[in-house]
C-alpha positions in Angstrom: -26.9 -12.9 -11.6 -28.3 -9.2 -10.7 -26.6 -6.5 -9.7 -26.7 -4.4 -6.5 -27.3 -0.7 -7.9 -24.9 1.4 -6.7 -24.9 5.1 -6.8 -21.2 6.2 -7.2 -19.3 3.0 -7.8 -19.3 0.6 -10.6 -19.7 -2.9 -10.4 -18.8 -4.9 -13.2 -18.2 -8.9 -13.0 -15.9 -11.8 -15.3 -16.0 -15.6 -14.5 -15.9 -15.7 -10.8 -14.6 -12.3 -10.4 -16.3 -9.0 -9.3 -14.4 -5.9 -10.0 -15.9 -2.3 -7.8 -14.7 1.2 -9.1 -15.1 3.9 -7.1 -16.3 6.6 -8.9 -16.2 9.9 -7.1 -12.8 11.3 -8.7 -14.6 15.0 -8.4 -13.4 14.7 -5.0 -10.9 11.6 -5.1 -13.0 9.5 -3.9 -13.0 10.8 -0.6 -15.0 8.2 1.8 -17.6 11.0 3.6 -20.1 13.8 1.6 -20.3 11.0 -1.3 -22.2 7.2 -0.9 -18.9 5.0 -1.9 -19.1 3.7 2.0 -22.7 2.8 1.5 -21.4 1.0 -2.2 -19.0 -0.6 -0.5 -21.1 -1.8 1.6 -23.8 -2.6 -0.7 -21.2 -4.6 -3.1 -19.4 -6.9 -0.1 -22.9 -8.5 0.6 -23.4 -8.7 -2.6 -20.7 -11.0 -3.4 -21.1 -12.4 0.3 -24.7 -13.8 -0.9 -23.5 -14.4 -4.4 -22.7 -17.9 -5.0 -21.0 -17.6 -8.0 -19.0 -14.8 -6.5 -15.3 -15.9 -5.5 -13.2 -12.4 -4.9 -14.5 -8.6 -5.3 -11.4 -6.1 -6.5 -11.7 -2.5 -4.9 -10.3 0.0 -6.8 -10.4 3.7 -8.1 -11.4 5.5 -10.9 -8.6 8.7 -11.8 -6.7 10.0 -9.9 -6.5 8.5 -6.6 -7.5 5.3 -4.5 -8.9 7.3 -1.8 -9.0 10.9 -0.1 -10.5 9.6 2.9 -12.8 12.3 4.6 -13.9 15.6 2.8 -11.5 17.5 4.0 -13.1 20.3 3.4 -17.0 18.5 5.1 -14.9 19.3 7.9 -13.8 22.6 8.2 -17.4 23.8 7.3 -18.8 20.9 10.2 -21.3 19.3 7.8 -21.8 15.9 6.9 -20.8 13.4 8.6 -18.6 16.3 11.7 -21.9 17.9 11.9 -23.6 18.1 15.5 -22.3 17.8 19.3 -19.8 15.4 20.7 -23.0 12.5 21.0 -24.6 12.5 17.8 -21.1 13.3 15.9 -20.1 9.8 17.5 -23.2 7.7 16.6 -22.8 9.2 12.9 -19.2 7.4 12.9 -20.6 3.9 14.4 -23.5 4.1 12.3 -21.5 5.4 8.7 -17.9 4.5 8.1 -17.7 1.9 11.3 -19.5 -0.6 9.6 -17.1 -0.8 6.1 -14.0 -2.5 8.2 -16.9 -4.1 11.1 -18.0 -5.5 7.2 -15.1 -6.2 5.2 -13.8 -8.2 8.9 -16.7 -10.2 8.5 -16.9 -11.9 4.9 -15.7 -14.8 3.3 -15.1 -12.9 0.4 -11.2 -12.3 -0.8 -11.0 -8.7 -0.6 -8.2 -7.9 -3.5 -7.4 -3.9 -3.1 -5.5 -2.3 -7.2 -4.7 1.4 -4.9 -4.5 2.8 -8.3 -3.0 6.4 -6.4 -3.2 8.8 -3.5 -5.4 5.9 -0.3 -5.1 8.4 2.5 -6.5 8.5 6.1 -9.2 6.2 5.7 -8.6 5.6 2.4 -5.8 4.1 3.6 -6.9 1.9 6.6 -9.8 0.8 3.2 -7.2 -0.8 1.5 -5.4 -2.1 4.9 -9.1 -3.2 5.6 -8.4 -6.1 1.9 -6.7 -9.2 2.6 -4.4 -8.0 -0.1 -3.2 -5.4 -1.8 -1.6 -4.1 -5.3 -0.1 -1.0 -6.6 0.8 1.1 -8.9 3.6 3.3 -8.9 1.7 6.1 -8.1 0.4 5.0 -5.1 1.2 6.8 -2.4 -0.7 6.3 1.2 -0.7 7.3 5.5 -2.6 7.1 8.3 -2.4 10.9 7.9 -5.3 11.8 10.9 -2.9 13.2 13.6 -2.0 16.2 10.8 -5.9 18.0 11.3 -6.0 16.9 15.0 -7.9 13.8 15.2 -7.3 10.2 15.4 -8.2 6.7 13.4 -12.1 6.6 13.2 -12.6 4.1 11.4 -10.3 0.9 13.5 -7.3 2.1 11.7 -5.5 2.0 14.7 -6.3 -1.9 15.4 -5.7 -2.5 12.1 -2.2 -1.2 10.4 0.0 -2.6 13.5 -1.6 -6.3 12.7 0.3 -5.6 9.2 3.1 -3.8 10.5 4.0 -4.2 13.9 3.5 -1.9 16.7 6.4 0.3 16.3 6.1 0.9 13.0 2.7 1.7 12.7 3.4 4.0 15.7 6.0 5.9 14.0 3.3 6.1 10.9 0.4 6.9 13.5 1.9 10.0 15.0 3.8 11.3 12.4 0.7 10.8 10.0 4.3 10.7 7.2 3.5 9.7 3.7 4.9 6.6 2.7 5.9 5.6 -1.6 4.5 3.0 -3.0 8.5 0.9 -3.1 8.3 1.8 1.7 4.9 0.6 1.4 5.8 -2.5 -0.2 9.4 -3.6 2.0 7.5 -3.0 5.2 4.8 -5.7 3.3 1.4 -3.3 2.8 1.7 -3.8 -1.2 2.5 -7.6 -2.3 3.7 -5.7 -5.6 3.7 -2.6 -7.3 3.2 -2.2 -10.4 3.3 0.6 -13.4 -0.6 2.1 -13.6 -1.9 0.3 -17.0 -1.0 -2.9 -15.5 -2.9 -2.9 -12.1 -6.5 -3.9 -12.7 -4.2 -6.8 -15.7 -2.3 -7.7 -11.9 -4.9 -7.3 -9.6 -7.0 -9.8 -11.6 -4.6 -11.9 -12.5 -4.5 -12.7 -8.4 -7.9 -12.3 -8.1 -8.7 -15.0 -11.4 -6.1 -17.9 -9.0 -8.2 -17.9 -6.6 -11.1 -18.0 -8.2 -10.1 -20.6 -9.7 -9.5 -23.3 -6.8 -13.2 -25.1 -5.4 -15.3 -21.7 -4.5 -15.8 -22.9 -0.7 -12.5 -24.2 0.0 -12.0 -20.8 -0.8 -14.4 -19.3 1.1 -13.2 -21.9 4.6 -10.0 -21.0 4.7 -11.1 -16.7 4.1 -13.2 -17.2 7.6 -10.3 -19.8 9.4 -7.9 -16.8 8.5 -9.7 -14.7 9.6 -10.8 -16.6 13.3 -7.3 -17.5 13.7 -6.9 -13.7 15.0 -8.5 -13.9 17.8 -8.7 -17.5 18.9 -6.6 -19.9 21.6 -4.4 -22.7 19.3 -6.7 -25.3 21.0 -10.3 -24.2 20.6 -8.9 -23.2 16.7 -7.8 -26.8 16.0 -11.5 -28.1 17.3 -12.5 -25.6 14.1 -10.4 -26.8 12.1 -11.5 -30.5 12.1 -15.3 -29.4 12.0 -14.5 -27.4 8.5 -12.5 -29.7 7.6 -15.1 -32.0 7.8 -17.0 -30.3 5.7 -14.7 -29.5 3.0 -13.8 -33.1 2.9 -18.3 -33.5 2.1 -18.3 -31.4 -0.9 -18.5 -32.5 -4.9 -15.3 -29.7 -5.9 -12.8 -31.6 -3.4 -13.8 -35.4 -5.3 -13.3 -33.4 -8.2 -9.8 -32.2 -6.7 -8.8 -35.1 -6.0 -9.0 -36.6 -9.7 -7.5 -33.9 -11.4 -5.2 -33.9 -8.7 -4.6 -37.5 -9.9 -5.3 -37.0 -13.2 -3.2 -34.3 -13.7 -6.2 -31.5 -15.4 -7.7 -28.9 -13.9 -10.0 -29.1 -11.5 -13.7 -27.7 -13.2 -15.3 -26.7 -9.9 -19.3 -26.2 -9.1 -19.6 -24.4 -6.4 -21.0 -28.2 -4.1 
């Protein structure tokens, strides 16, 4: 299995689970002014095309999951924040906005292991994942308003789908920070664990998904995303088509045999 060449991250594979770790603790894993956006896009594209991978975990090395945009670069008006209004618009469209597009359409389940603060675009990155487990050291916030800007990476679309419009409006318009426990109560996190337990807990969750028939996992993730933008009659037609494909897989036959024989299944992805 050939891994992609990354600049500011490390990718490790264990079984059918891949873990991408951001390694720019010097800037608290900021998404601007680093190669992290490109690394994430490469890792997601690689996992999508690698049929031996069922789940991708995203986490940060060091004190933060991601601090989002580099505020010093905003002040200096360099990088993403340089140029005319038209040029900045294009830099957003061709840069950080590629993240929500890629993560939304991927059929690989994504698990965010939020090891520390996830602020602004860093918080939105966690919201782009399917499942989120946090360390007790996690701190999250939709903080763009505090800097006189708006969520330019899709956060206003993502957050209200997770916590509802009213709560998303309160978080986005005040820019306040939430502790891990409050985020857990709002349903932003699946669970909160001690820092030393974070990667083990995320890995166990990912492994439970990866133990299932791989094609069924991908089809199910696709269905869940399509359900968000489909009318019920159209969606049921799609379900019937996907189900017909699933019934013709070798893994389906193996899963039925394993169930009847009261044993664990052994799946090939075919």
